[in-house]
N, C-alpha and C positions, 0 to 999 in steps of 0.2 A: 741396803741391808745390813744391820750390826752382824757381827760373827756369833755372838750368843744365841741369838733367835734363828740364825741359819743353821747351827748345829742343833739346836733343839728340833726344827723342822726336819733335818735329815734325820735325826734319831727316830722321829716319829713316823717319818715315811719307811725307813726300814723296817721298823717294827710292825708297821702295817702290812708292808710286803710279805713279811714272815707268817704273819698272824691270820690273814684272810684266807688262804687254803687250809689252814688247820680249823678255823671256824666253819667253813662251808662244806668242806668234805674232809673230816678228821682220819678217814682210813687211807688217805691219799699217800701219806708219808711211809706207812708200812707196806702199801701196796708197792712204791716205787723202790725201797730198800730191801724187801724180801728176795731171797735168791729165787731164780727161776723154777726150781723144782719143788719149791713148797707153795701150797695155796693160802691166800690169805683168810683170816677168819670170817666165818658167814655172819651175816648181820644179826642172826638171832642167838649168836653164841655170847657167852659172858665175857670172854676175852674181848670181843668187838665192843661191848658195852664200856669196860675199862679203858680200852684204847681210845674211844671216843670222848670219855671222861677226861682223860689225861691230856690229850690234844687240844681240848676246848680249854682246859684250866691253863695249859701252858700259852695258847693265844691269848687269853684274857691277862695273864700276868705280864706277857710281852707287851701287849697293849699299854698295861698300866704304867711299865716303866718308861714308855715312849710319851705317855700323856703327861706322867710327873715331871719328866724333864722339859716338856714344853710349857707347862704351867708355871715351874720354878724358874723358868729362864726370865721371866719378867715381861714378856712379849705380849701378854695379855694384862690389861690393868683390872688389878682385883679388888683394890681398896676403894673407899668412897670417892665420889667424883672431886676433883680438884686436890686431893691429897696425893696423888701418885707423884713421886720425884719433883715435889715443888718446895722450893726453900724460900722463906719471907724472911726479909731483914728490915731494918728501919729505912733504908734507903731504897733499896730495889728488891723486885720479886724475881727469880730466876727460876727456869724450869731446865733441870739437867736430865739428860738422856742417860742416866746411869744405869747399871744392870741390877737386877734383883740381888739381895744379899745372898739368897739361896741359890743363885745360879751356879757358883762354883761347887757347891756340894753336890747338887744334880748332875754336873758335868762329871766329877770324879766318880760317883756312883755308876752312872751310865757308861763311862769309858772302862770301869773295872768289868762291868757286865759284859761289854762287846769283846775286851781283850780275853776274859775267860771263855766265852763262847767261841772266840776263834781258836784259841788253843785247843780246846774240846774237839772241835770239827776238824782241826788239823791232824790231831793224834788219831781220831777216829778213822779219818780218811788213809792215813798212812799204814793203819793197823793190817794184819793179815785177813781179818774177818770182813773187811769191806769189800763187797762185790763190785760195786760201781762207785768209786769215790768222786765222780765228777760233781754230784750234788754237794758233798761234803767241802769240795774245794772251792765251790761258787760261794757257799756260806761262810767259809773261812775268809774269802776274798772280801765280800762284803763287811763283815764285821770288823775284819781288820782295817779297811779303810775308814770306817766310822771311829774305831778306837784311835787311830792314828790322828785324826781331826780333833777327837776330844784331848788326846795328850798335847796337841799342838795349841789347843785353846787353854790347858791349864798352864802350860808353860809359859807362853807368849802373849796371850789376850788378857786385857783387863789391867794392864799397867800402863799409865799413861806417859811415863818416861819424863825426862828432863830435856825439854826442848829450849834451845838457846834462842833468846829474843834477836840477837844480834846476827847469827848465822842460818837458824832454823834446823840445826842439826841437833841430834841426840847427843847430850854431853857425858853420857854414861860409857861412850866407845872408849876403847884404849887401842894403843898402837901395838900391843903385844901380839905376835912377837916380832912384828915388823914396825919399824917406826916410819913417820912421815917427815922425811929429812927437808922437802921442799917447804912445808909449812913451819918447820923449826927455823928454817933460813929467814923466811919472811918475818916471824916474831922476832928473831936475833936483831935483823935490820931496824924493826920499829923500836926495840929496846935501845939501840945505838942512838937512833935519831932522839929520842926521848931523853936519854942520858946525856947527849951533846948540848941540847937546848937547856937543860936544867944547868949545866956547869957554867955556860957563857952568861 
C-alpha cells in the first residue's frame, strides 16, 4: 500500500476512534473529566442538552476531517471510468499510480489539525486544573503520532528523486560533511586510465 492512502486511513481511523464515544454517549467525556465532588448534569437539564449538542457536532466535524483526507488522498476513484490517472499518447497508453493533486493539501490541513489538537491536550493535561491528565496524555500521544506521520509525508513523500541508471542510487545525495574518499580514489583511477589511453 502506498503511503498517502495509509496516512489517510490512519487519520480516518483515529478520527473514528475519537468520534464514536462522542456520538454514542455524549456525556461520557464530562463524566470522566469532572472532579469527583461534582455531579454530572442530569439528562433533563439544559446544560446536558447543550453538552450533547457540542459533543455530537465535535464528533461529526472530526469525522468530516478524517473523511475529507481519505477522499482527497486519491484512494477512491472519483472520476468517470477510464479517466483516472490515464495518459494517452500516440504510441502508448500508460496508467500511472500518481497521487491526487489534492492529497498534499489534505495532508497539510490534517497535520495542522492533529498538531494543534496535540498541543491543546498537552497544555490542558499539564495545567493545574486537570484532575486526571491520563486521558489528555493519551489523546496527545495519538494526535502526536498522526501529526508526525503527516509531517513525514509532507517532507519526504511524493518526491520521485533522481535515481541513477548505472548505480541505482539517488543522485541528490552529497558527502557533506564527510567525503567518500574510497569512491574518489576509484574515480581517480578511472580518470588516469582513461587519460593514459587517450595520450597513447
